[in-house]
C-alpha atoms as an extended CHARMM CRD file, in Angstrom:
* protein
*
       238  EXT
         1         1  UNK       CA             91.0350000000      155.6940000000      247.9610000000  PROA      1               0.0000000000
         2         2  UNK       CA             91.5380000000      151.9710000000      247.3810000000  PROA      2               0.0000000000
         3         3  UNK       CA             92.2050000000      150.6320000000      243.8880000000  PROA      3               0.0000000000
         4         4  UNK       CA             89.7000000000      147.7840000000      243.6260000000  PROA      4               0.0000000000
         5         5  UNK       CA             90.7220000000      146.8110000000      240.0830000000  PROA      5               0.0000000000
         6         6  UNK       CA             93.9130000000      147.3410000000      238.1450000000  PROA      6               0.0000000000
         7         7  UNK       CA             95.8180000000      146.0220000000      235.1710000000  PROA      7               0.0000000000
         8         8  UNK       CA             99.5800000000      146.0080000000      234.6530000000  PROA      8               0.0000000000
         9         9  UNK       CA            100.9780000000      145.9930000000      231.1180000000  PROA      9               0.0000000000
        10        10  UNK       CA             97.9190000000      144.0860000000      229.9260000000  PROA      10              0.0000000000
        11        11  UNK       CA             97.8140000000      143.0200000000      226.2680000000  PROA      11              0.0000000000
        12        12  UNK       CA             95.1100000000      141.0440000000      224.4780000000  PROA      12              0.0000000000
        13        13  UNK       CA             93.4680000000      140.4520000000      221.1290000000  PROA      13              0.0000000000
        14        14  UNK       CA             91.9910000000      137.8290000000      218.8470000000  PROA      14              0.0000000000
        15        15  UNK       CA             94.1730000000      135.0490000000      217.4710000000  PROA      15              0.0000000000
        16        16  UNK       CA             97.4030000000      136.5250000000      216.1710000000  PROA      16              0.0000000000
        17        17  UNK       CA             95.9770000000      140.0440000000      216.1530000000  PROA      17              0.0000000000
        18        18  UNK       CA             96.6440000000      142.1730000000      219.2310000000  PROA      18              0.0000000000
        19        19  UNK       CA             94.0070000000      144.8330000000      219.9190000000  PROA      19              0.0000000000
        20        20  UNK       CA             95.6370000000      146.6560000000      222.8410000000  PROA      20              0.0000000000
        21        21  UNK       CA             99.1030000000      146.6890000000      224.3790000000  PROA      21              0.0000000000
        22        22  UNK       CA            100.6610000000      147.2530000000      227.8040000000  PROA      22              0.0000000000
        23        23  UNK       CA             97.6280000000      148.8480000000      229.4340000000  PROA      23              0.0000000000
        24        24  UNK       CA             98.3040000000      149.7990000000      233.0580000000  PROA      24              0.0000000000
        25        25  UNK       CA             95.0180000000      151.2440000000      234.3510000000  PROA      25              0.0000000000
        26        26  UNK       CA             93.6640000000      151.6180000000      237.8760000000  PROA      26              0.0000000000
        27        27  UNK       CA             90.0700000000      151.9420000000      239.0560000000  PROA      27              0.0000000000
        28        28  UNK       CA             89.1150000000      153.3910000000      242.4260000000  PROA      28              0.0000000000
        29        29  UNK       CA             86.4900000000      151.8390000000      244.6420000000  PROA      29              0.0000000000
        30        30  UNK       CA             83.2290000000      153.7690000000      244.7270000000  PROA      30              0.0000000000
        31        31  UNK       CA             84.1520000000      155.9180000000      241.7230000000  PROA      31              0.0000000000
        32        32  UNK       CA             82.9730000000      156.1070000000      238.1170000000  PROA      32              0.0000000000
        33        33  UNK       CA             85.6750000000      155.7570000000      235.4770000000  PROA      33              0.0000000000
        34        34  UNK       CA             84.8460000000      156.3300000000      231.8380000000  PROA      34              0.0000000000
        35        35  UNK       CA             86.8290000000      154.9610000000      228.9180000000  PROA      35              0.0000000000
        36        36  UNK       CA             86.1470000000      156.8960000000      225.7450000000  PROA      36              0.0000000000
        37        37  UNK       CA             87.5660000000      156.6240000000      222.2870000000  PROA      37              0.0000000000
        38        38  UNK       CA             86.7260000000      155.9390000000      218.6440000000  PROA      38              0.0000000000
        39        39  UNK       CA             85.5900000000      152.6130000000      217.1800000000  PROA      39              0.0000000000
        40        40  UNK       CA             88.3780000000      150.0490000000      217.0700000000  PROA      40              0.0000000000
        41        41  UNK       CA             90.3260000000      151.5600000000      219.9580000000  PROA      41              0.0000000000
        42        42  UNK       CA             90.1240000000      148.3520000000      221.9940000000  PROA      42              0.0000000000
        43        43  UNK       CA             87.6750000000      149.5020000000      224.6720000000  PROA      43              0.0000000000
        44        44  UNK       CA             85.2230000000      146.5940000000      224.4850000000  PROA      44              0.0000000000
        45        45  UNK       CA             88.0340000000      144.0820000000      224.1190000000  PROA      45              0.0000000000
        46        46  UNK       CA             89.5670000000      145.4780000000      227.2980000000  PROA      46              0.0000000000
        47        47  UNK       CA             86.3230000000      144.9210000000      229.2350000000  PROA      47              0.0000000000
        48        48  UNK       CA             85.9990000000      141.3780000000      227.9040000000  PROA      48              0.0000000000
        49        49  UNK       CA             89.5630000000      140.6840000000      228.9950000000  PROA      49              0.0000000000
        50        50  UNK       CA             88.8000000000      141.9910000000      232.4750000000  PROA      50              0.0000000000
        51        51  UNK       CA             85.9190000000      139.4870000000      232.6200000000  PROA      51              0.0000000000
        52        52  UNK       CA             88.0410000000      136.5570000000      231.4510000000  PROA      52              0.0000000000
        53        53  UNK       CA             86.1780000000      136.2230000000      228.1580000000  PROA      53              0.0000000000
        54        54  UNK       CA             89.4630000000      136.8470000000      226.3320000000  PROA      54              0.0000000000
        55        55  UNK       CA             92.7730000000      135.3900000000      227.5150000000  PROA      55              0.0000000000
        56        56  UNK       CA             95.5030000000      138.0240000000      227.9020000000  PROA      56              0.0000000000
        57        57  UNK       CA             98.6340000000      137.7340000000      225.8050000000  PROA      57              0.0000000000
        58        58  UNK       CA            100.6260000000      139.4270000000      228.5430000000  PROA      58              0.0000000000
        59        59  UNK       CA            100.3840000000      141.4110000000      231.7470000000  PROA      59              0.0000000000
        60        60  UNK       CA             98.1490000000      140.9440000000      234.7960000000  PROA      60              0.0000000000
        61        61  UNK       CA             94.7300000000      141.7430000000      236.2490000000  PROA      61              0.0000000000
        62        62  UNK       CA             94.2280000000      142.3340000000      239.9660000000  PROA      62              0.0000000000
        63        63  UNK       CA             90.7220000000      142.4650000000      241.4380000000  PROA      63              0.0000000000
        64        64  UNK       CA             90.0550000000      143.2100000000      245.1000000000  PROA      64              0.0000000000
        65        65  UNK       CA             93.6700000000      142.5370000000      245.9860000000  PROA      65              0.0000000000
        66        66  UNK       CA             93.8900000000      139.1710000000      244.2020000000  PROA      66              0.0000000000
        67        67  UNK       CA             95.5220000000      138.2050000000      240.9160000000  PROA      67              0.0000000000
        68        68  UNK       CA             92.6980000000      137.0240000000      238.6370000000  PROA      68              0.0000000000
        69        69  UNK       CA             94.6290000000      136.9990000000      235.3500000000  PROA      69              0.0000000000
        70        70  UNK       CA             93.9270000000      133.3110000000      234.7840000000  PROA      70              0.0000000000
        71        71  UNK       CA             90.7330000000      133.0200000000      236.8710000000  PROA      71              0.0000000000
        72        72  UNK       CA             87.5280000000      131.7940000000      235.2400000000  PROA      72              0.0000000000
        73        73  UNK       CA             84.8140000000      134.2070000000      234.2320000000  PROA      73              0.0000000000
        74        74  UNK       CA             82.3940000000      132.5780000000      236.6900000000  PROA      74              0.0000000000
        75        75  UNK       CA             84.7600000000      133.0240000000      239.6190000000  PROA      75              0.0000000000
        76        76  UNK       CA             85.1020000000      136.7180000000      238.7720000000  PROA      76              0.0000000000
        77        77  UNK       CA             81.3180000000      137.0560000000      238.6780000000  PROA      77              0.0000000000
        78        78  UNK       CA             81.0080000000      135.2220000000      242.0010000000  PROA      78              0.0000000000
        79        79  UNK       CA             83.4570000000      137.7210000000      243.4940000000  PROA      79              0.0000000000
        80        80  UNK       CA             81.4640000000      140.7010000000      242.2070000000  PROA      80              0.0000000000
        81        81  UNK       CA             82.8730000000      141.6380000000      238.8010000000  PROA      81              0.0000000000
        82        82  UNK       CA             79.9120000000      142.0580000000      236.4500000000  PROA      82              0.0000000000
        83        83  UNK       CA             79.6740000000      143.0110000000      232.7630000000  PROA      83              0.0000000000
        84        84  UNK       CA             76.6220000000      144.6580000000      231.2010000000  PROA      84              0.0000000000
        85        85  UNK       CA             77.4900000000      143.8590000000      227.5790000000  PROA      85              0.0000000000
        86        86  UNK       CA             77.2000000000      145.8650000000      224.4190000000  PROA      86              0.0000000000
        87        87  UNK       CA             74.0430000000      144.8820000000      222.5450000000  PROA      87              0.0000000000
        88        88  UNK       CA             72.1010000000      143.8450000000      225.7100000000  PROA      88              0.0000000000
        89        89  UNK       CA             72.2950000000      140.0570000000      224.9870000000  PROA      89              0.0000000000
        90        90  UNK       CA             69.0150000000      139.2370000000      226.7060000000  PROA      90              0.0000000000
        91        91  UNK       CA             67.1510000000      135.9300000000      226.6080000000  PROA      91              0.0000000000
        92        92  UNK       CA             64.4760000000      137.0240000000      224.1090000000  PROA      92              0.0000000000
        93        93  UNK       CA             62.0170000000      134.1780000000      224.7450000000  PROA      93              0.0000000000
        94        94  UNK       CA             62.0680000000      134.7110000000      228.5180000000  PROA      94              0.0000000000
        95        95  UNK       CA             59.9770000000      137.3230000000      230.2860000000  PROA      95              0.0000000000
        96        96  UNK       CA             61.3980000000      140.4650000000      231.8390000000  PROA      96              0.0000000000
        97        97  UNK       CA             61.1590000000      138.9170000000      235.2930000000  PROA      97              0.0000000000
        98        98  UNK       CA             62.7490000000      135.6590000000      234.1600000000  PROA      98              0.0000000000
        99        99  UNK       CA             65.6800000000      137.5800000000      232.6990000000  PROA      99              0.0000000000
       100       100  UNK       CA             66.1390000000      139.3180000000      236.0390000000  PROA      100             0.0000000000
       101       101  UNK       CA             66.0380000000      135.9870000000      237.8620000000  PROA      101             0.0000000000
       102       102  UNK       CA             68.7870000000      134.7280000000      235.5380000000  PROA      102             0.0000000000
       103       103  UNK       CA             70.8950000000      137.6160000000      236.8080000000  PROA      103             0.0000000000
       104       104  UNK       CA             70.6280000000      136.2010000000      240.3320000000  PROA      104             0.0000000000
       105       105  UNK       CA             72.4340000000      133.0090000000      239.3170000000  PROA      105             0.0000000000
       106       106  UNK       CA             75.6530000000      133.6940000000      241.3150000000  PROA      106             0.0000000000
       107       107  UNK       CA             75.5170000000      131.8960000000      244.6600000000  PROA      107             0.0000000000
       108       108  UNK       CA             75.9260000000      135.0500000000      246.7320000000  PROA      108             0.0000000000
       109       109  UNK       CA             73.0210000000      136.7750000000      244.9470000000  PROA      109             0.0000000000
       110       110  UNK       CA             70.4260000000      134.0160000000      245.2620000000  PROA      110             0.0000000000
       111       111  UNK       CA             69.3610000000      134.6770000000      248.8440000000  PROA      111             0.0000000000
       112       112  UNK       CA             68.7570000000      138.3630000000      248.0460000000  PROA      112             0.0000000000
       113       113  UNK       CA             66.9500000000      137.7790000000      244.7620000000  PROA      113             0.0000000000
       114       114  UNK       CA             63.5540000000      139.1520000000      245.8120000000  PROA      114             0.0000000000
       115       115  UNK       CA             65.0520000000      142.2080000000      247.5070000000  PROA      115             0.0000000000
       116       116  UNK       CA             67.2610000000      142.9460000000      244.5120000000  PROA      116             0.0000000000
       117       117  UNK       CA             64.3680000000      142.4590000000      242.0840000000  PROA      117             0.0000000000
       118       118  UNK       CA             62.3120000000      145.0560000000      243.9610000000  PROA      118             0.0000000000
       119       119  UNK       CA             65.3280000000      147.3810000000      243.9470000000  PROA      119             0.0000000000
       120       120  UNK       CA             65.5650000000      147.0260000000      240.1580000000  PROA      120             0.0000000000
       121       121  UNK       CA             61.8320000000      147.5910000000      239.7570000000  PROA      121             0.0000000000
       122       122  UNK       CA             62.2250000000      150.7350000000      241.8620000000  PROA      122             0.0000000000
       123       123  UNK       CA             64.9420000000      152.0210000000      239.5160000000  PROA      123             0.0000000000
       124       124  UNK       CA             62.9900000000      150.9910000000      236.4050000000  PROA      124             0.0000000000
       125       125  UNK       CA             59.2200000000      151.1620000000      237.0110000000  PROA      125             0.0000000000
       126       126  UNK       CA             58.7000000000      150.3860000000      233.3230000000  PROA      126             0.0000000000
       127       127  UNK       CA             60.2360000000      146.9500000000      233.8410000000  PROA      127             0.0000000000
       128       128  UNK       CA             57.8120000000      146.2530000000      236.6630000000  PROA      128             0.0000000000
       129       129  UNK       CA             54.9170000000      147.1580000000      234.3610000000  PROA      129             0.0000000000
       130       130  UNK       CA             56.2820000000      144.7230000000      231.7740000000  PROA      130             0.0000000000
       131       131  UNK       CA             57.4730000000      142.0030000000      234.1340000000  PROA      131             0.0000000000
       132       132  UNK       CA             55.5030000000      139.2730000000      232.3020000000  PROA      132             0.0000000000
       133       133  UNK       CA             56.3120000000      140.5200000000      228.7920000000  PROA      133             0.0000000000
       134       134  UNK       CA             58.7650000000      138.6090000000      226.6010000000  PROA      134             0.0000000000
       135       135  UNK       CA             62.0280000000      140.5290000000      226.5520000000  PROA      135             0.0000000000
       136       136  UNK       CA             62.3260000000      140.0750000000      222.7900000000  PROA      136             0.0000000000
       137       137  UNK       CA             59.3410000000      142.4040000000      222.3350000000  PROA      137             0.0000000000
       138       138  UNK       CA             60.7950000000      145.3040000000      224.3400000000  PROA      138             0.0000000000
       139       139  UNK       CA             61.9010000000      148.5730000000      222.7900000000  PROA      139             0.0000000000
       140       140  UNK       CA             65.6290000000      149.2590000000      222.5820000000  PROA      140             0.0000000000
       141       141  UNK       CA             65.5620000000      151.5000000000      225.6250000000  PROA      141             0.0000000000
       142       142  UNK       CA             63.5440000000      149.0310000000      227.6740000000  PROA      142             0.0000000000
       143       143  UNK       CA             65.9040000000      146.2320000000      226.6560000000  PROA      143             0.0000000000
       144       144  UNK       CA             68.8530000000      148.3250000000      227.8560000000  PROA      144             0.0000000000
       145       145  UNK       CA             67.0790000000      148.9200000000      231.1640000000  PROA      145             0.0000000000
       146       146  UNK       CA             66.5980000000      145.1700000000      231.4970000000  PROA      146             0.0000000000
       147       147  UNK       CA             70.2460000000      144.4600000000      230.7090000000  PROA      147             0.0000000000
       148       148  UNK       CA             71.2920000000      146.9050000000      233.4240000000  PROA      148             0.0000000000
       149       149  UNK       CA             68.7450000000      145.4660000000      235.8400000000  PROA      149             0.0000000000
       150       150  UNK       CA             69.9460000000      141.9190000000      235.1800000000  PROA      150             0.0000000000
       151       151  UNK       CA             73.5120000000      143.0270000000      235.9260000000  PROA      151             0.0000000000
       152       152  UNK       CA             72.4330000000      144.6600000000      239.1910000000  PROA      152             0.0000000000
       153       153  UNK       CA             70.7470000000      141.4070000000      240.2250000000  PROA      153             0.0000000000
       154       154  UNK       CA             74.2670000000      139.9250000000      240.3890000000  PROA      154             0.0000000000
       155       155  UNK       CA             75.1750000000      142.3050000000      243.2540000000  PROA      155             0.0000000000
       156       156  UNK       CA             78.2540000000      143.7640000000      241.5520000000  PROA      156             0.0000000000
       157       157  UNK       CA             81.2280000000      145.1140000000      243.4440000000  PROA      157             0.0000000000
       158       158  UNK       CA             82.4600000000      146.5160000000      240.1420000000  PROA      158             0.0000000000
       159       159  UNK       CA             80.0700000000      147.0710000000      237.2430000000  PROA      159             0.0000000000
       160       160  UNK       CA             81.5280000000      147.1240000000      233.7190000000  PROA      160             0.0000000000
       161       161  UNK       CA             79.1180000000      148.7830000000      231.2940000000  PROA      161             0.0000000000
       162       162  UNK       CA             79.7830000000      148.5790000000      227.5560000000  PROA      162             0.0000000000
       163       163  UNK       CA             78.2760000000      151.1530000000      225.1790000000  PROA      163             0.0000000000
       164       164  UNK       CA             74.8800000000      151.5450000000      226.9070000000  PROA      164             0.0000000000
       165       165  UNK       CA             73.6450000000      154.3510000000      224.6380000000  PROA      165             0.0000000000
       166       166  UNK       CA             74.2310000000      152.3900000000      221.4220000000  PROA      166             0.0000000000
       167       167  UNK       CA             71.1540000000      152.6710000000      219.2060000000  PROA      167             0.0000000000
       168       168  UNK       CA             69.1250000000      154.6800000000      221.7190000000  PROA      168             0.0000000000
       169       169  UNK       CA             67.3110000000      157.9550000000      221.1930000000  PROA      169             0.0000000000
       170       170  UNK       CA             68.6130000000      161.0550000000      222.9910000000  PROA      170             0.0000000000
       171       171  UNK       CA             65.6180000000      160.9530000000      225.3590000000  PROA      171             0.0000000000
       172       172  UNK       CA             66.2250000000      157.3160000000      226.3000000000  PROA      172             0.0000000000
       173       173  UNK       CA             69.9670000000      157.9390000000      226.6090000000  PROA      173             0.0000000000
       174       174  UNK       CA             69.2180000000      160.6670000000      229.1400000000  PROA      174             0.0000000000
       175       175  UNK       CA             67.0240000000      158.2500000000      231.1110000000  PROA      175             0.0000000000
       176       176  UNK       CA             69.7250000000      155.5900000000      231.1840000000  PROA      176             0.0000000000
       177       177  UNK       CA             72.4040000000      158.0240000000      232.3040000000  PROA      177             0.0000000000
       178       178  UNK       CA             70.1020000000      159.3420000000      235.0290000000  PROA      178             0.0000000000
       179       179  UNK       CA             70.1450000000      155.7960000000      236.4340000000  PROA      179             0.0000000000
       180       180  UNK       CA             73.9380000000      155.7610000000      236.2800000000  PROA      180             0.0000000000
       181       181  UNK       CA             73.9880000000      158.9780000000      238.3000000000  PROA      181             0.0000000000
       182       182  UNK       CA             71.8420000000      157.2540000000      240.9220000000  PROA      182             0.0000000000
       183       183  UNK       CA             74.2380000000      154.3020000000      241.0460000000  PROA      183             0.0000000000
       184       184  UNK       CA             77.1600000000      156.7160000000      241.2960000000  PROA      184             0.0000000000
       185       185  UNK       CA             75.4970000000      158.4600000000      244.2420000000  PROA      185             0.0000000000
       186       186  UNK       CA             75.1430000000      155.0370000000      245.8820000000  PROA      186             0.0000000000
       187       187  UNK       CA             78.9450000000      154.6560000000      245.5660000000  PROA      187             0.0000000000
       188       188  UNK       CA             78.8820000000      151.7630000000      243.1320000000  PROA      188             0.0000000000
       189       189  UNK       CA             82.2040000000      151.2660000000      241.3510000000  PROA      189             0.0000000000
       190       190  UNK       CA             81.4640000000      151.7620000000      237.6460000000  PROA      190             0.0000000000
       191       191  UNK       CA             83.7170000000      151.3450000000      234.6120000000  PROA      191             0.0000000000
       192       192  UNK       CA             81.8690000000      152.7820000000      231.6400000000  PROA      192             0.0000000000
       193       193  UNK       CA             82.8620000000      152.3890000000      227.9990000000  PROA      193             0.0000000000
       194       194  UNK       CA             80.9590000000      154.9510000000      225.9620000000  PROA      194             0.0000000000
       195       195  UNK       CA             81.2980000000      156.7860000000      222.6430000000  PROA      195             0.0000000000
       196       196  UNK       CA             78.9060000000      159.5370000000      223.7420000000  PROA      196             0.0000000000
       197       197  UNK       CA             81.6720000000      161.6070000000      225.3050000000  PROA      197             0.0000000000
       198       198  UNK       CA             79.3980000000      164.3760000000      226.5740000000  PROA      198             0.0000000000
       199       199  UNK       CA             77.2300000000      161.9550000000      228.5540000000  PROA      199             0.0000000000
       200       200  UNK       CA             80.2190000000      159.9590000000      229.7820000000  PROA      200             0.0000000000
       201       201  UNK       CA             82.0310000000      163.0080000000      231.1140000000  PROA      201             0.0000000000
       202       202  UNK       CA             78.9870000000      164.2020000000      233.0520000000  PROA      202             0.0000000000
       203       203  UNK       CA             79.1630000000      161.2610000000      235.4450000000  PROA      203             0.0000000000
       204       204  UNK       CA             82.9100000000      160.5470000000      235.3950000000  PROA      204             0.0000000000
       205       205  UNK       CA             85.3530000000      160.8480000000      238.2680000000  PROA      205             0.0000000000
       206       206  UNK       CA             88.2640000000      159.7710000000      236.0650000000  PROA      206             0.0000000000
       207       207  UNK       CA             88.6270000000      159.6430000000      232.2820000000  PROA      207             0.0000000000
       208       208  UNK       CA             90.7540000000      157.4460000000      230.0470000000  PROA      208             0.0000000000
       209       209  UNK       CA             90.9820000000      158.0650000000      226.3060000000  PROA      209             0.0000000000
       210       210  UNK       CA             91.9060000000      154.9960000000      224.2650000000  PROA      210             0.0000000000
       211       211  UNK       CA             93.1180000000      155.1520000000      220.6830000000  PROA      211             0.0000000000
       212       212  UNK       CA             94.4600000000      152.2940000000      218.5640000000  PROA      212             0.0000000000
       213       213  UNK       CA             95.0740000000      150.0520000000      221.5600000000  PROA      213             0.0000000000
       214       214  UNK       CA             96.8040000000      152.6380000000      223.7340000000  PROA      214             0.0000000000
       215       215  UNK       CA             95.7340000000      155.0850000000      226.4370000000  PROA      215             0.0000000000
       216       216  UNK       CA             96.5290000000      158.5950000000      225.2280000000  PROA      216             0.0000000000
       217       217  UNK       CA             94.9620000000      160.5140000000      228.1090000000  PROA      217             0.0000000000
       218       218  UNK       CA             94.3900000000      159.7100000000      231.7910000000  PROA      218             0.0000000000
       219       219  UNK       CA             93.0180000000      162.5210000000      233.9290000000  PROA      219             0.0000000000
       220       220  UNK       CA             90.5330000000      163.2400000000      236.6760000000  PROA      220             0.0000000000
       221       221  UNK       CA             87.2980000000      164.6730000000      235.3040000000  PROA      221             0.0000000000
       222       222  UNK       CA             87.9920000000      168.0610000000      236.8630000000  PROA      222             0.0000000000
       223       223  UNK       CA             91.3410000000      168.2770000000      235.0700000000  PROA      223             0.0000000000
       224       224  UNK       CA             90.0350000000      167.3720000000      231.6140000000  PROA      224             0.0000000000
       225       225  UNK       CA             90.3430000000      170.1050000000      229.0190000000  PROA      225             0.0000000000
       226       226  UNK       CA             87.4130000000      169.4060000000      226.6890000000  PROA      226             0.0000000000
       227       227  UNK       CA             89.0630000000      171.0050000000      223.6540000000  PROA      227             0.0000000000
       228       228  UNK       CA             92.2490000000      168.9960000000      224.1540000000  PROA      228             0.0000000000
       229       229  UNK       CA             90.2350000000      165.8090000000      224.6500000000  PROA      229             0.0000000000
       230       230  UNK       CA             88.3320000000      166.4660000000      221.4380000000  PROA      230             0.0000000000
       231       231  UNK       CA             91.5320000000      167.1860000000      219.5280000000  PROA      231             0.0000000000
       232       232  UNK       CA             93.1070000000      163.9640000000      220.7620000000  PROA      232             0.0000000000
       233       233  UNK       CA             89.9250000000      161.9630000000      220.1000000000  PROA      233             0.0000000000
       234       234  UNK       CA             89.8330000000      163.0740000000      216.4730000000  PROA      234             0.0000000000
       235       235  UNK       CA             93.6580000000      163.0250000000      216.1220000000  PROA      235             0.0000000000
       236       236  UNK       CA             93.8080000000      166.7370000000      215.4340000000  PROA      236             0.0000000000
       237       237  UNK       CA             96.8250000000      167.2960000000      217.6450000000  PROA      237             0.0000000000
       238       238  UNK       CA             99.6360000000      165.3760000000      219.2620000000  PROA      238             0.0000000000
């Protein structure tokens, strides 16, 4: 299987503070990789660095066979690297449909905007019902659906998803992860950062555990020992 995205000895942080160090991770095309770990492990910072929102302090990022370490965020989006951010970050005064249209901003996605919008409405019938509603009035679960839908409008080759279950009820979390299973079945390449380990493992092909800026476990989902993962997660064993 082809590695569509990889980092070599990647380090990044904020100002003088480094958040993660020397991360060499690979992500297979058409597979779902989950990155789990406690708060402060560096998971979200890693995704932002992949998108070019944070400048690395060292190491490299390769996407689709090309070095993109210093590439702009927009060029990465144009080439199919898309982030669905933590906290949704919608345009609250715009309607549901207008938010989706904003997702079709990349040049390659514009011609397929109507087709992609209908695809999103098929995945999320609730969004179609609320297409003219201001996004700032949506429930948390509906807002998360819209954030995912907006990301899909960009026609991602690789979809980075940051903490999608944050603040959601168990019922809504199940609905969101059912959509991820559909995307997985469609062979979308997904990199999922998630603190809900049980949900994350259900859809994973490969699992990374991050702690304090380092990867402490890297295994295929089938090889993961849940007790060992839990012990490592909560630092109960070496």
